[in-house]
Structures are given as C-alpha cells and as structure tokens.
N, C-alpha and C positions, 0 to 999 in steps of 0.2 A: 632729729632726736630719735633714738632707738627706744624700743619697748621698756627698757629698764631705766629710762630717764637720762641716759648718757648722751652727750652731744657728739655726733659724728663730724669729723673734720676732713675736708677734701684737701689733701696736701698739695694737689696741682693748683687749686684755687688760692691757697695760701702763698705758694711760690709766685703765682701770677700777681697777686696783690703786693707782696713784698717788692718784686722787681719793679712794678709800676710806680709804687710810692717812692722808692729810692731814686729812680730815674727823674721823677717829677721834682723831688726835693733837691737833687743836685742841680737840675736846670734852674730851679727857683733861687737857689743860693747865688747863682751867677747873674740872673736877670733881675731878681727882686720884683717879679711881676705880681706876686701874691704876698700879702702879709700873713702872719701866723694863723689868724682866724680863718682866712680864706683857704689856706692849705688844710687846716683841720676840716673844714666843710667839704673840701674836695675829697679828702681821704674817707670821710664818713660816706660820701656819695658812692665812692668806688666799692666800699664794703657792702653797702646796701644793694648795689647792682649784683654783686657776686652772690649774696644771700638770696636775692630774688631769682637769679638764674638757677641756683641750687634747689629752691623750693618748687620751681616750675618743672623740674625733671620728673 
C-alpha cells in the first residue's frame, strides 16, 4: 500500500496468478480431481502465496 492509501498491484504477479489458475482449472475440468470448494481453496492459497512474497520484498 502506498502512503496515500492506494493499493499497488504487481502486474507480473497478476499475470502469473491468472495463468496458473487458468491452467489448473482447465486440467481440473478434464480430470475432475477437485470439486469447486477445493478449487476455491487452491486459488485462495495461490493468492496468499503471492501476497506473502510481495510483502517479503
């Protein structure tokens, strides 16, 4: 977050997340290894990992 309260977004991190989520969802649609709630949990975990990496910089 910047001094004026705005949230800064790392576009590379967003692209990484989008790509990862799309690939995982496409694979899951074919294999059905995860149900919807498991996919949601996986996506939340990936977002939390990216945020943690960002905060540790």
